N, C-alpha and C positions, 0 to 999 in steps of 0.2 A: 504493500500500500504506500510505500515511500515514507518520507520523513515529514512529520507535521510540525510546524513552527508554533510555539506557544509562548505567550508573554507571561512571565512569572512575577507576581507581587507577593511580598510578605506584609500582611496587614496586621498591625498591632492594635489591639482593642483595649489594652490596659498597660500598666507599668511593669507588670511582672514578666519575667522571661518566658513563662509558659502561656502567656495570653497573646496568641497570634494565630493567623490563618494564612496558609499558603494557597494562593489563588492562581490557577492556571487557565489562561484565556487564549483560545485558538486565534491565530492571525491569518487573514487572507494574504495572498501573494503581494498585493499592493501595500498593505500595512506593514508587512515584514520588510519589504524593500525600503520603504520610507523610514522605518525605525533604524535600519542598519546605516542608511545614508546620513541620518541626522545625528548619529552617535559618534562623537569625535574619537572616543577611545575604542569604539567597536563593542558589540554586544559580548557579554560573557556567556559562553555556551555550556550548559550542563546536559550531559547525555542521560536519558532515562529510558532505557529500552530503545524504541524507534522514535523517541520524542526528543527534539532539540528544544530546550527550554531557554528562552532569552530572558536573562535577568536584567531588567531595565527599570528605570524610574517610571512611575505611572504617568501616562500621557492622556490628556483630555480627548485627543482626537482618535483614540482607540476605543471603538464601541464594543462593549461586552454583550454577550448573549443575554437574553432576558432570563434564561433558566440556567442554574448551575446545580450540579450534583454535589452535595455537601456530605463529606465523610466524617464520622465521629468514632474514634477508636475506643476500644474497651481496655481491659486490664484490671477488672474488679475495682474500679475507681481508685486504683493505687498508682502513685507516681513512678513506679518501676517501668511502666509502659508509656509509649508516646505515639505520636501520629505516624511514625515511620512504619508501623505495622500495617497501615492502610495503603502504603505507597505502591505495592504491586497492582492493586485495584485502581488506584489513581492513574498510574501509567497506562493501564489498559483503556480507560475511558478517554484520557487526553489524546492518546494516539489515534483515537477515532474522531477527534475534533470536537469533543464535548467539553464544555467549561466545567471545571472541577475546583471545589474548595475543600481543603484538608484542614480540619480544626484542631488546634492544641488548646488545652485548658488546664487549670490547676486541679490536681488530684490529691488524694491523701498522701501526706508526707512532703508535699511541695506547695503548701498553702491552700489546698483544696479541702474537700469534704463538705459536710452540710454547714451552711447552704452555699458556700463559695462556688462550688463546681457548677451549680445551677445558674448562679448569677453570670458566670463566665460564658456558659452556652448561650444564654439569652443575649448577652452583650455581643457575642460573636455574630449573631443574626442581625443585630443593629448595624454592626460594622459592614457586613455584606450588603445590606440594604443601602447604606449611605455610600457604598462604593459602586453602586449602579446595578446590583443584582436585585431583581424584583420577585424572583420565583425560584424555589429550591426543591430538589428531591433529596430528602435526608436518608443517609445510609449509615446504620450503626451496627457494630459487631459486639456481641456479648453485653457487657454493661453499657457499651455505646449504643446498643439497640434500645435499652431502657431510656437513655438520654434522648435519643432521636424521637421516640414515641412521645416522651414528655414534651419536647419542643413542638412537635406537631399538634399536640393537644392544646398547649397554651396559646399557640398562634391562631388556633381556631376559636378560642374562647377568650376574648379580650378581658373579661372580668377576672380571669385567673392569671393573666399574663404578669410576669415579673420583670419585663424588660423588652419585649418585642416592640420594635419602633412603631409608633402611631403618630407620625407627624402629618405630612401631606398625603401619606399613603402607608402601606405596610407590606412587609415581605410575606409572600404567599407560599405555603407549603403545598406543593402539587402532589406529593406522595412521600411515603416513608417505607424503607426496607429494613426489616429486622433480620440480621444474620446471626442466628443462634442467640437471639436477644433474651435478656432476663426480663420477662414480661409480667411477672408477679413477684414483687419484692416481699410481700408478706409470706408467701409460700417458701420463697427462697431462704428467708431468715429462719422460719420455723423448722425447715429441714436441715439447717446448719450447713448449707452447701458452701463450697469454696472457703472453708475455714471461718465462717461467720463474717465474711467481708461486708455484707450489707448492714449487719448490726453495727460494725465499726463505722461504716460510712455515714449512717443516719443517726448514730449516737445512742442506739438502744434497740431493743427488740420491739416488735409491733405493739405489744401491750404496754410498753414503757413510753413510746413516743408515737402513738397511733396517728396523730395528725400529719406527721411527716410522711408516713407510708401512704396515707390517703392522698396527699398532695402530689406525690411523684411516681407512684407505682402505676404502670400502664393499665393493669387490670382494674384499678380503682378509678381510672380516668375515662373509661369508656362511656360513650363512643368517642373515638379519637377525632373523627370528623374529616379526615383526609384519607385518600386511598392508601391501603397498607398491603405490603407483601411480607409474609412471614416465611423465612427460609430456615430449615432445621435439618440437621443430620439425624438419621434414625439411631445411630450409635453414639450420639453426643454424650460423653461421660461428665461434662462440666455443667451444662444446662440441659437437664433431661427433656426429651422431646415431648413428654406429656404436658409440660408447661406451655410449649408453643401450641399444642393442640387445644388445650383448654382456653387459651387466649383467643385463638381463632374462632372457636365456637361462641365464646362470650361476645366478642366483637361483632360477629355476624348477627347474633340475636339482638344486639343493640342498634342494628341498622348500618354498621360500618360497611363500606365497600372494601372487602378484604379478600385476599387470595393467599394460598399456602403452597409451599413446595417442600416436600420431604425427599431427601436423597439417601441412597444406599452407598456404602463403601467410603464414606467420608467422616472425618471427626470434626470436633469443634473448630480447630484451627485450619482445617482444609477449606473452610468457608472463606478464607482470606487468599486463596490461591486462584488467580485468574484462569488457570488451565482446567479447573474443576467444573464438573457439570452444574454444581450449585450456582456458580457465578455466571455461567453461560445463560442459565434461566433467569437469574436476577438481572443480568445485563439487558436481556430482551425486554423485561418488564420496565426497567428504568428508561430505556430508549423510547418505548411506547409512550410513557408519561411525558418525557421531555418533548416529544414531537406533537403532543396534543396542542391544538390552538389555545391561546390564552383567552 
């Protein structure tokens, strides 16, 4: 398919080193040539698979697409993980000419946790909107799936929003993909999964801080209000597939437009591999949402 030229921006939405978004914007041939000719030092090229990424200052004459796919990484809400785990999927989409945002945010151990991580995700959406993005497809893996579904919910319900921009307009969530997402925090905590990570993240068990669980658990937020795709591996040993199945049935009963994909022969982390069947199916769904008229 050749090489796709992408303009790369790192957008900081706060003063912490973890508060930034990497935004990859496809360039047409004319835009690419104009940028190279007007840069005295020449563009700095980063190779990412078949993608040549131009690291340049932001230019007002470069028009961004109306829709961006926005990735939110997981890692049990703990700072040992970062946005690099989503980069193989990012590379796959930007190589196809799709505008992509990869979000970093504060997690436990690096200034995050309750409620800072949620403030960061909401602020990142503000920053994307103010940068010219009007529409996003949210894609989250594991705990990132929980955060993506939460963002979709608050964007659809302004009364519960904690930061989605509501100035002259607002960022629209066109769809959300949960890749092995933690869709029921109450169940996850009660079952003691992942070493009690959600208990640490929210500062207590469901009976101790019930309002926190109700405010951010996707199962408690139904209906989400935006189209949802739930992707889960049948042999997922980290986030049991029954959690995804129960969420799908509950969301459907609440009137959500929701689809589900269950894959054989893959584990929790295979969902981050662009060569896997799970991503092939998710990619098809994402492209269909991106291509729908606004």
